[in-house]
C-alpha positions in Angstrom: 38.9 -33.5 56.3 39.6 -30.2 54.5 36.9 -29.0 52.2 37.6 -26.1 50.1 34.4 -23.4 49.1 33.9 -20.5 46.6 33.6 -16.5 47.7 33.5 -13.3 45.7 36.8 -11.1 46.0 35.2 -8.1 47.9 32.7 -9.7 48.7 30.9 -11.4 52.3 32.9 -13.8 53.7 30.5 -16.4 55.7 31.1 -16.1 59.6 30.5 -19.8 61.2 32.7 -21.6 63.7 33.6 -24.3 61.7 35.2 -22.4 58.4 38.8 -20.8 57.7 40.8 -18.6 55.8 44.5 -20.0 54.9 47.1 -17.6 53.4 48.8 -19.0 50.5 51.8 -16.5 51.1 52.6 -17.6 54.6 50.4 -20.8 54.6 48.4 -19.5 57.6 44.7 -19.9 59.2 42.8 -18.3 60.0 38.8 -18.2 61.7 36.0 -16.9 60.2 35.1 -17.2 63.7 36.8 -15.7 66.6 36.2 -13.6 70.2 39.6 -12.4 70.0 41.7 -11.3 66.7 43.7 -12.7 64.6 45.8 -12.8 61.6 48.2 -14.8 59.3 52.0 -14.3 60.1 52.3 -12.1 57.2 49.4 -10.0 57.3 47.6 -10.8 54.8 44.4 -12.1 56.3 43.9 -10.2 59.4 40.0 -10.5 62.1 39.1 -7.5 63.7 36.4 -9.0 65.9 35.9 -5.5 67.6 34.6 -3.6 64.3 33.5 -7.1 62.8 35.4 -7.4 60.0 37.5 -9.6 57.7 40.2 -7.3 56.0 42.0 -9.2 53.6 45.2 -7.5 51.1 45.8 -10.0 48.0 42.6 -12.0 47.3 44.3 -14.4 44.7 46.7 -15.6 48.1 43.4 -17.3 50.4 41.7 -19.9 50.1 38.5 -21.2 52.0 37.7 -23.6 53.6 35.1 -25.7 56.1 36.5 -28.0 58.8 34.3 -31.4 57.9 
């Protein structure tokens, strides 16, 4: 089950195992806690674990949620 969470645009995002970003453009799901670089299909959300950052092209087209 998914529980939607609020966030601040251009702010910090949680780095815990049960938090995910959903791209509303391509419906891709990107885990915020990962050991590998990953991204959604359209590259709106890109997780770079080497630099410890998440790049988001369009903040209005993402949703933060946790698996409960």
